[in-house]
C-alpha positions in Angstrom: 23.7 11.6 16.0 22.9 10.7 12.2 19.5 8.6 13.2 17.6 6.8 9.9 14.5 4.3 10.1 15.3 1.5 7.6 11.1 0.2 6.6 12.3 -3.1 4.4 10.3 -6.5 4.6 13.1 -8.5 2.6 15.6 -9.6 5.8 18.1 -9.9 3.3 17.7 -6.6 1.9 17.7 -5.1 5.1 20.2 -6.4 7.0 22.5 -5.6 3.7 20.9 -1.9 3.9 21.8 -1.2 8.0 25.1 -3.4 8.2 26.8 -0.5 5.8 24.5 2.5 7.0 25.7 1.4 10.5 29.3 1.2 9.0 29.0 4.9 7.7 28.2 6.1 11.3 24.5 6.1 10.6 22.0 4.9 14.2 19.9 3.0 12.1 16.7 1.9 13.5 15.7 -1.3 11.4 11.6 -2.7 10.5 9.7 -5.2 8.2 6.6 -3.3 8.0 5.0 -0.3 7.3 3.1 -0.6 9.8 6.1 -0.6 12.7 7.2 1.9 11.0 4.5 4.6 11.9 4.8 2.9 15.7 8.6 3.7 16.1 7.7 7.3 14.5 5.5 7.8 16.5 7.1 6.5 19.9 10.0 8.5 19.0 8.7 11.4 18.1 9.9 12.2 14.9 13.5 12.2 16.3 14.9 10.4 12.9 16.7 12.3 9.8 16.0 9.9 6.9 13.2 7.7 6.6 14.2 4.8 4.0 10.8 3.5 2.3 10.6 0.2 0.7 7.5 0.3 -1.8 6.5 -2.8 -2.3 5.5 -4.2 1.4 2.7 -6.6 2.5 -0.5 -4.1 5.0 0.7 -0.8 4.3 3.1 0.1 2.0 5.6 2.4 1.5 3.8 4.1 0.0 0.9 5.6 2.8 4.1 5.4 5.2 5.3 8.4 3.3 2.3 9.8 3.4 2.1 9.9 6.5 5.4 10.6 7.4 5.5 13.9 5.2 2.2 14.6 7.0 3.3 14.4 10.3 6.9 15.9 8.7 8.3 18.5 6.6 12.0 17.9 6.8 13.1 14.5 7.8 14.0 13.2 4.3 12.6 10.6 2.9 14.2 7.6 0.6 11.8 6.0 -1.7 13.7 1.5 -2.7 11.9 0.8 -5.5 12.7 -1.8 -8.6 14.4 -0.5 -11.3 11.0 -1.0 -14.1 9.2 0.6 -11.9 8.8 4.2 -13.3 5.6 5.4 -12.6 6.0 4.0 -8.9 9.2 6.6 -8.2 7.3 9.5 -9.6 4.5 8.6 -7.7 6.5 8.3 -4.5 7.9 11.7 -5.2 4.2 13.0 -6.0 3.7 12.4 -2.1 6.6 13.6 -0.3 9.7 12.0 -1.3 12.6 13.4 -1.0 14.5 10.6 -3.4 14.7 7.1 -4.2 16.9 4.4 -5.2 16.8 1.5 -7.3 17.0 -2.0 -6.8 19.8 -3.6 -7.0 21.9 -1.5 -6.0 26.0 -1.1 -4.0 26.9 0.1 -0.7 28.4 2.8 -2.6 25.6 4.2 -4.3 23.2 3.5 -1.2 25.2 5.3 0.8 25.7 8.5 -1.5 22.3 9.1 -2.1 21.7 8.6 1.9 24.8 10.7 2.7 23.3 13.7 0.5 19.7 13.8 1.9 21.8 14.0 5.2 23.4 17.0 4.5 20.1 19.0 3.1 18.1 17.9 6.1 21.4 18.9 8.5 22.1 22.7 6.6 18.4 23.1 6.6 17.9 22.7 10.4 21.1 24.0 11.8 22.5 26.5 9.1 21.9 30.4 10.4 18.8 31.6 8.3 19.0 35.4 6.6 16.1 37.3 7.8 15.5 39.4 4.9 12.1 38.5 3.5 11.5 37.8 0.1 8.7 39.0 -1.9 7.1 38.0 -5.4 4.0 39.1 -6.7 1.5 37.7 -4.2 3.6 35.3 -2.7 6.0 35.8 0.2 8.9 33.6 1.5 9.8 34.6 5.1 13.3 32.9 5.5 13.7 32.6 9.1 10.5 30.9 10.2 11.0 28.3 6.7 7.3 29.7 5.8 6.2 30.6 2.6 2.5 32.5 1.6 0.2 33.4 -1.0 -2.0 35.9 -0.9 -0.9 35.5 3.3 -2.1 31.8 3.5 0.6 30.1 4.6 1.6 26.7 1.8 3.0 23.6 3.5 6.4 22.8 1.8 8.7 19.9 1.9 12.2 21.0 2.3 12.9 20.0 -1.1 10.0 22.4 -2.4 11.0 25.1 -0.2 14.6 25.0 -1.5 13.8 24.9 -5.1 10.7 28.0 -4.3 13.9 30.1 -2.6 16.1 29.1 -5.5 13.1 30.6 -7.8 12.5 34.1 -5.6 16.2 34.6 -5.7 16.3 34.7 -9.4 13.7 36.0 -10.3 13.6 36.1 -14.7 16.0 34.0 -14.5 16.1 30.8 -16.8 17.9 28.1 -14.6 18.3 25.0 -16.6 17.8 21.7 -15.0 21.0 20.6 -14.0 21.5 24.0 -12.6 18.7 23.4 -10.3 19.8 19.6 -9.7 22.8 20.7 -8.7 21.5 23.6 -6.1 19.4 20.9 -4.4 20.9 17.5 -4.5 24.2 18.4 -4.4 26.9 17.9 -7.4 27.7 14.1 -7.0 23.6 13.1 -7.4 23.7 9.7 -8.5 20.4 10.2 -9.9 17.9 11.3 -12.5 17.8 15.0 -13.4 14.3 14.2 -14.3 13.5 14.1 -10.3 13.6 17.7 -11.4 11.1 17.8 -13.0 8.7 15.9 -10.7 9.3 17.8 -7.9 8.2 21.1 -10.1 5.0 19.2 -11.1 4.2 18.9 -7.5 5.4 22.3 -6.6 3.5 24.2 -9.3 0.0 22.0 -7.8 0.5 24.1 -4.4 1.7 27.6 -5.6 -0.1 27.8 -9.2 -4.1 29.2 -10.1 -4.4 26.4 -12.1 -1.2 24.1 -12.3 -1.7 23.2 -15.9 -1.1 26.2 -17.2 1.3 27.3 -14.8 2.0 31.7 -15.3 5.3 31.5 -11.9 6.7 28.5 -12.2 7.2 28.3 -16.3 8.8 25.8 -18.1 12.5 27.2 -20.5 12.0 24.0 -23.1 14.7 22.1 -24.0 16.5 23.4 -21.1 14.9 24.0 -17.6 12.5 26.6 -15.5 11.8 30.2 -14.9 10.1 32.0 -11.7 7.7 34.9 -13.0 6.0 37.0 -10.9 3.1 36.8 -12.8 3.1 39.9 -14.0 
């Protein structure tokens, strides 16, 4: 079952989203506020593949719901609903652990395409057989079987997107990867959104793996191109 939690306080938008997702084969649980989203998530033991969260809601807003859901699950896909002009809201949501955002107004095809892309990633991460071989780079060790990245033996808490980016980096050490290459590998060839989503996730990942995120030595920027992983030597 493809299960999705929809949290949107505007009835017309919520009904529009629910109808189109159900037509596309998703089982939808919809709520109108952040408090209900967190309650339902707990009551159903986190049994959701994706959460679709509006940002602007009374009471607990979408940012707080995103943060709390990400604390409870590193595998659930989270998509934020934003206004087109709210650029900083998009960045903030991604920094809190969201996987993607959809700007209002959006078409049914765009909405379903973005949800499908996240679902494919979640499903692949949960169900695909993993390589057993551990990848080592400097103080880092990535174990594909347990899906844990550790630094100097201490585990680092990663979202599914961050894990996939790290896996891509460690399999391509000292190789410059352009932003589009990373975007296509992680988000899919048919991703509707902006390539800047790569930069935001790299910023978030640096905060977790670098000793000094403002002066990174592992995830290096290749100006005008993309990024490269160095083992720090």
